[in-house]
N, C-alpha and C positions, 0 to 999 in steps of 0.2 A: 801412645798408649803403652802402659806398663803391663807386662805379662808375668805373673807369678808362676815359676816353673815347678813348684811343689804345692800340694794342697795344704790348706790351713787345717788345723785340728777341728773336730766337730764343734767344740764350744766356741770357736772363733768364726765359724762360718756365718757370713752376713753381718758380722760386728763391724761398725764404722771404724775407720782407722784412727779417729780421734779417741775413741773409747779404748782401743788397743794401746795407743801410746800412753794414755793415762794409767791403764792397768799394769803395764810392763815397765814402768819407771818408778823406782824407790829412791829417795834421797836420804843420805845419812842424817842430815840435820832434822829430818822429820821422824826419825826413829828414837825410841826410848830403850835403853839397854835393859835387858831382862837379867837381874841379878839372881833370879830363882829359876834359871833355865834348866838346871841340872840338880840331881839329888846331892851330889858332893859339894855343890856350890854353898851349901849351908855351913860347911866346916872351914875353920880358919886354915889357911894354906891353899885352899881350893876355890876361894871367892873370885868370881869373874863375871863379866856381863856379856851376853850374847846379843848382837844386833842382827836380826834376821832379815835377809833380802829375798831369798827364794826358798820357800818351804821352811821346815822347822829345824832341820839339821838333826843332830843326835839328841836334842831335847825331847823329841817325840810329841811336841806340842803342835799336832797336825790340825788341819781344818781351820786355819786362821785366815782372817780377811785382811790383816795388816801386812802381808808379804805377797810377793809374786807367786803364782801357783807353780809348783815344781812339776817337772816331767821326768827327767832322767838323773837329776842331781839336786842337791841343796847348796846354798851359799849363805854364809853369814860372816860377820866380822866380830871377832873376840877382842875384848879390852881387858887386859890383865895387868894389875898393879905389881910392883916389886914384891917378891916374897910369896906370890900366889901362883897357882898352876891348876892342875887337875889330877884326879886319882887314876892310877893305872887301869886301862880298860881295853876292850876289843870292840870291833864292829863286824857286822856281817858283810859289809862292803868296804871299799877303800875309803880313807880319810886323807885329805890333803891340807897341809898348813903352808900358807904363803905369807911371809912376813912383809908387812907394809911399813912399819915404823917401830924402831926398838930392837931388842934382841931377845930371842927365845931359845931356851934349852929344851930340845925334844929328846925323849928316850924311846928306845925299842928294847923289849925285855923278852927273855925266853922263860919257859916253864920252871926252870931252876931258880929264877930270880935274878939272873945276870942281866945288867943293864948296860947298854951302849948309849952314850950321850952324843948329840950333835948340836953345836950352837949355830943358830940361824940368825942372820942379820937381814936388813932390808933387801927385798927382791930375791930372797932365797926361799927354797921350798923343800918340804919333806912329804913324801907319799907313804902312808901307813897302810899296808896291804891288809885284807880281811883276815880276821883271826889272829893277827900279830898283836901282842900286848904292847901298848904304847901310852904316851902321855907327854906332858910338858911342864915346865915352870919358868917363871920369870925370875932369875937370880940377879938381875941387873939393878941399877939405881933409878931407872926410868920405866914408865909404863910402856907396854907393847900392844900394838894393834896388828892383828894378823887375820887373814881370810881363811876360812875353813869351808871345804867342800866335801860332801859326802856323796858317794856314787849311787844313790838311789832316791827317788822322789820322796818316799816315806819310810826312812830307815827306822829301825827299832831304837829304843833308848840304849845307851851304851851299856856294854856288859862289863861291869866293874869286876876287877880281880878280887877286891876285898868282899868277903862273903856277906857281911851285914849291908854294905852298900848295894850289892847285887840284889839281895832280898827286898830292899826298899827302893830300888832304882826307879819306880814309877810314883813314889810318894809325892814328888814335886807336881804331878799332874792333877792331884786332887785339890790344889790351891788355885788352878787356872780359872 
């Protein structure tokens, strides 16, 4: 007989293992990319698709039933075509980019507007600390797929540096 050395969370107490296995597996082939996951994704140069696995990530599209429930972090895969990226922004928690396929240029920016760029390839990672302005772009000739993790189960929508984007950062939620 097996012995679980740690208690299950309340919502899983008494749940059959078959149900847990079904609820906690998401397959990429079953996901549809959300091209309206972020307010800046409406703008040419920032178009990208979010494939959510755990929670809503920085999209703030919480309370979804098509993702695994988050506890301490979120996880999604971004698909970014050449010439696209995202607007400079911050989060209240750390955000991690882990490149799976292709090449991604990640930037870190200070309040004076100075940007430092780092090119990431497959199996390379950037960790963007809370409150540090950052973003990315795909300046290569091929699409890039990368994993994004945010260090909170229900993070706020991203805090855009651009004032108009920041004022309207939740507008994409009205179309959910």
